[in-house]
N, C-alpha and C positions, 0 to 999 in steps of 0.2 A: 449549385454551381451553374453559372451561366453557360449557355450553349453558344459556341462560336460557329457561325455559318460562313464558309468560304465561298466567295463568288467565282463564277466561271472565268477562265482566262479571257474570254471574249469581252468581259467587262472592262479590261484594262487596255484593249487594243484600239487603235485609232479608228474611229468611224469615218465614213465618207465626209470629207471636208472638216473633220474634227481634229482630235489630238489623242495621244495615248499617255498614260500615266507611268512615270518612273516610280520605283519604291520610295516611300517616305513614311515617317511617323509624325504624329501630331498630338497636341494636348491643349487644353484650355489655358489661355494666357491673358489674365486681366480682362476678361470679357470678350476676348478675340480668340483666334486659333494661331498657334505657332507651329509651323511645318518645318521639319528637319529631314534632309535626305541622307543617304548612306555615307556621303562624304562630308557632312556637316554644314552644307549650304542651308540657310534658313530664311523663312519669310513669315511675317505676321500678317494674317488676313482677317478681314471682317467675317463674321459667321456666314453671312449671306453669300459672299464670294466663295468661301470654302465649300458651301453646299453646291453651288453651281459648278465648281471645279470637279468634285468627286462624282457628280451626276452627269458629267460631260456636257454641261450646258453653258460653260463659260465662253463668252464671245471673244474672238480675237481682237475686238476693239476695246475690250476692258483694259484699263491701265495696268492691271496686275498680270495680264496675259504674257507680255514680253518678259517680265521679271521671272515668272514661273518657267518660261522657256529657257532663259539665259542661265538660270540656276539649276537646270536639269530636274525639274519636277514634272515637266511635260515635254513631249516632242510632237510637232505637227507635221513631221515629214517621215517618210518610210525609209530614208537613208539611215545608215548606221553611224553617222558622224557623231551625233549626240551621245550615243551609247559608248563609243570609243573614247570620247572626251571624259565621260563619267568614269570609265574604267581607269583612265590615266590618273585622274584625281584620287581614285581609291587606292591605286598602287602607291601613289605619293603618300597618302595617309598612313599606309602600312609599311613604308620604306624602312622604319626603324628595325624591322625584323631581319633585314638583309645582313647586317653585320654581326648578329648574335650578341654575345656578351662584350660590351665595350668599356664598361666601368668596373674596375677591379680595386677593391678596398683591402688594404693591408692593415690589420690591427697589430701594430708592432709592440704594444705593451698595454697592460691594464693599469699600470701605475699612474697615479694622479694626485695632485696636491689640492684639488678642489673637492667640495662635498655638495655638489649641486642637488637641490631638493628634487628636481624633475629628471635627474640623470637617468638615462635608459640603460646604463651599464653598471654592473656590479664591480666597481673599481676597487683597487687595492692600494695600500700605502706605498710611498715612494721607494722603500728599501726592500721590497719583495721581488728580487731580480728573476725569480723563477717564472714570473709572468711576462717576461720579455720574449719576443720572437727570436728564435735562433737563426744562425746563418744557414743551416741546413734547411730549415722550414722556408726561409725566404727564397733560397735557390730553387727548391721544388715548386713553390708557388709561382715563381717567374716562368718556369717551364710550362706550367698550365696556362698562364696568362697568354703566352705567345702561341698556344695551340688554338686560341680563339681566331676565327676568320675575320674579325673586325679589322678594317684598314686603319682606323684611328683608335688608339687605346688610351684610356685615362687611368692613371694609378693614383689613388687617394690614400693618404696615410692618416689613420685614426688611432684612438686609444680608448680609455685612459688619456694620458697626455703624451702624444707621440714623440715630442722633443726629448723626453726622458730616455728614449732609446734611439738616439740620433744615428748611431753607428749602423743600425739596420736600414734606416732611411738612406744614408749615404751609399750603402752597398746596393740597394735595390735600384736607386736612380742610375748609378753607374752601369750596372749590368743591363738594365732595361734599355738604356740609350744605345749601348753596343749592339744589342740584338735588333732593336728597331732600325738602326742604320743598316745593319747587314741585310735585313729583309725589306728595306724600303718602305717601312711603315712609320706613321706619325705616333708619337707618344707624348703625353702631357702629364704633369704631376701637380698634385694639390696636397697641402698639409692642413688638416683641421686641428688647430692648436689654440690654447688659451693665451699664448704669447709670453707667459711668465718666464720661460727658460731660454729666451732668445739670447744669443751671444753674437759678437761680431763675426766669429768664425762661421756660425750657422747662417747669418745673413749673407756673408760672402758666398757660401755654398749655394744658397737659394738663388742669388743673383746670377752666379756663373752657370747654373743649370736650369734657369728659366722656370723655377718652381713657384706656383701660385700659393697664396696663403688664404685660408678661411678661418674666421674666428667667431666667437659669440659676443653679441652685444644686445643685452635684453632691455636696454633703455637707459634712463638717467641713473646716477649712482645709487639712489635709494632702492630702485627696482633691481638693478643688476646685482648689487651686493647682497640683497635679500635672496635672490634666486640662486646665486652662485657663490656661496660662502667659502672662505679659505682662511687660514691663520692670518691675522692682521686685518681681516675685513676690508681688504683693499683690491678685490678682483677688478672692480671698475677702473680704478686708477691705473692698475697694471695693464689692463686691456687697452685703454686709450694711449698709454705710453708706448705699448707694443705696436699698435696700429701706426702711430707716427714714425716709429723706427723703421718699420717695414716700408712705408711710403718713401722715406728718405733714401733707403738703401736700394729698393727694388723698383720704385716708381709708384705713382699715386694709385693707379688702377690695379696693382698687383695684389691687393688685399681686399677681401670682401667680408661681410659680416652677416650673421643669421641670428634671429631672435626666437625664443620660445615663450609662448604665453602661459604663465602660471596664474594661480588665483591672485597672487599679489600684483599681477600685471593688469588685471581687468579694469581697474579704476583709472588707468593712465594711458589710453590709446594715443591721445594727442601728444602727451609728453614723450612717449616712446618714439613716435614718428619725428618729433622735433629734435630728438637726440641724434637720429640718423642724419637729419639735415645739418645739424651743428657740426657733426663729424665729417661732413663732406661726401657722404654716400649718396648715390643716385638710385639705389635699389634697396628695398626692404621686403623681406618675406615674413608676412604676418602668419606665424606657424602655430598650430594648435599643439597641445601636449599629447604625447603618445602613450598608449597603455602597455608599456614594456618596462622591464628591469626595475631599477630603484624607484622609478616614478610610480609604480604600482604600490609599493610599501608606503609612500608618502602621499597617496592620493587625497587623504582627508585634509592634508595641509596645502597641497598644491593643485588638486583637481577642481573641476567645475562641470556643470551641466552644459550641454550643447547650446541651448539658447543664450547663455552668458557669453560663450565664445562668439557666436554669430553677431550678437550686439556689439561686442568689442571689435570684431572685424569690420563691420559696417561703419562704425565710428572712425576707426583708423583710416579706412578707405576714403570716407568723406573728407577727412582732414588732408589726406594726400592729394585728392582732387583740387582742393582749395589752394594748396601749396603750388601745384602745377599752374593754376590760374594766375598766380603772381609772376610766372615766368621761370620758376625753379623746377627743372626736370627731375621728377622722382617717380619711380616705378614700384608698384606692388607686385612682387614676383609671381605669386600664385594667380592673381588676376591676369597677368601677362601670359602665363602658360595656358589658361583657359581661353583667353581671347585669341591666342594663336590658333587654337583648335576651332574656335567659333568663326573666325574671320578669314582663315586661310586654309589651303589644302595641305599644309605642312604638319608633320607630327610634332609632338612635344617631347622633350627629353625626360620629363618627370615620369618615373617608372610606375607610379600608382595611378596615372591617368593614361595607361596604355591597355590595349586589348590584343593579345593576352598581356597580363601584367608582366613587368620587367624582372620580377624575382627570378634570379638564376639565369635568365636569357638576356637580360639587360645589365644586370649587376651581379657580381659574385664577391663574397667576403672570405678572406683568408685570415683566420684567427691566429693569435700569437702561438698557439699550440699545434698549428697545422690543420685544424678542423676547417672545413669549407661549408659555408652557408649560402642560402639563396639571397640573403639580404642582411643588412645590419640589424633589422628588426628580428630576423631569425636567430642571429647570434645572441641578441638580448634575451630572447625567449629561452635559449639554451642556458643562459646564466640564471634563469629562474627555475631550471631543472627540467625543461621540456625540449628535447632534441629532435622533435618531429621534422624540422626543416634543415637538419644537418645532412649534407650530401655525402660526406665522407671525410677523409683526411689525405693531405697531400703526400704522405709517406706510404699509404697503403692502398690508394685507389688511383686508377688511370683516369685520363681525361674523359674517355668514353664512358667509364662507369659513373663519373661525377656529373657530367653534363648531358649524357645521353641515356641515363638510366630511367627506370620506371618511376622513381620518386619525383624527379623534375618533370617528366612527361605528364604525370598526374596533376601536378600543380599548375602547369600550363593549361591543361584541359579545363581545370576548374576556374580559370580566370579569363576565359573567352566570353566577354559580356554579351556578345551577339546571341549566345545560347543559354544565358543564365536566367532563371525565373525572376521576373521583376525588372530585368534589364533588357531582355530581348525586345519588348514592345515599348520601351521608354523613348520619348522623343529626344531626350538629351543624351542618348547612348553614345553618339559619336564624340561628345565632349567629355564624357566621364571615363571611369575606369573601374578597376576592381582591386582591392587589397585583400588577397586571400589570407594573409597572416592576421590582419586586424579582424577579419571575419572569425578566424579560428580562436583568437584570444577572447573576443567579446561575445561570440555567439556559438562557439564550440564546433564549427564546421567551416571548411575553407570556402564552400559555396556561399554561405551566409543567407540571411533572411532579410530582404530589402525593407519590409514594413517596419522592422525594429532596428535597422542599421544606422548608426550615427554617420558612418562614411557616406551612405546614400543621402541622408538628409542634409548633411553638411554641404556636399557638392551641389545637390539640387537647389538649396537655398542661395548659395553663392552664384551659381550659374543664372538663376532667375534674376537675382539682384543686378548682375552685370548687364543682362539683356534689357532690363527695365531702364537702367541708366543709358544704355546705348540707344534705345528707341524712344527716349524721352524728348523733352522739348529743348534741351540744351545742346546746340551744335558743337560747342567746345568739347564736351565729353566724347562725342563721336570722333572728333579729330584727335583728341588725346589718346583714346583707345587704339586708334590706328598707329599713332606714334609709338605707343608701347609695343605693339606687334613688331614694328620696324626698329625698335630700340633706339629711337632718336627723338629729340625735342620736336614739338609741333612746328617750330620755325624751319626745321630741316625736313619736314615730312615730304616723302615722295607721294604725289597724288595717287589716291586709291579709289577704286570704284565705289559709288554709293551702295549701301546695303539696306 
């Protein structure tokens, strides 16, 4: 084992006429060095310049000196202004912690008409009503939702197919609106649905109550129908018809779509992206398959190795970049999340890319039977027979027991990447996160083992790929990535500082 020798504090303090170093991490980056500080500011330096920097030999006349100073890698003054600015950025990065649990998922039924090969849920047939959430469970779950200190609350309805228990949705929306109005809080609603059971009555309710719709679209018909079979083999046709109905009734932007990459998707990244363009979407989330629920049983048919997904992702991203080059605005959502963390001081809402992870403290799941889980993945794990991440039940546990107990505290502690082996000294730590449930499922421990972690290698490779593109020779890509961060086309881009 190598011995780590820590330098004396004097090594980091500004010498007469020199500068002092702020904390940062670094790694080799295509023959150069990439430096990343505690708030995610980064610079790519030649090795010679890096050596001069850390040896306190870098001249103020070096072109990199002012960039290092502006991005809080060094300070050449004894005032505390730079330190206070750095602290402000750090507080901004961690501001997601202030509201505690903001996303609350209601699993109103396990019933579903689809038999998706990659489904993470052990769904049941449409006629098994005992798998619907009761009025009593919904009431008690809502009491817990509004114990959260979050000023803005999002309630998402999932299943199964949630429209098969629309009465529960109607009840929760109505009661949540009353309570939010009484407390002066903001509440938003999303339904994750396959759109098959839409009726005019449901569409009227969604419009009148400002409910957003999220659906699945895995690509063109032959990919979608293969991934998401149902009686009649028409899930694609029903999804497209449903998207159009929602747009006509609620508005074009009121429905979004998400795709999951299965083995049958791997050959068609360009066709899948083109399908999103054809259907008028301006966002696509190129999402990998998850190791939970029904997806585990069908892994031989739907699963793949990590290199296959990374190749698929890079091909899809390359095609998305070319589509944007033609003037058609299209965002890859995972890249957008990472670029927000790379290029701005603002946090990302994606719970797996937070430290500590958002399980329980960013999202909570209320199952149809009243059980409470730290995430949807935890619920799926319970469907596989492992209730390690079940916090309790709405009928038998208080808010304090559920969200302040030792189980959730331990999970939070295990997902602070600043102190995790292999993460603590990683240059990309401010951009990445930790998924303690994926660690547990794939490696047997919530802490995980970075050298054999797919989560680690997947994010490491995607972050490197985005940085290579950003620092490449194509100025359009740099502009485009800034436009994705601002969520607007390049033509509407607010000028941003060069990085």
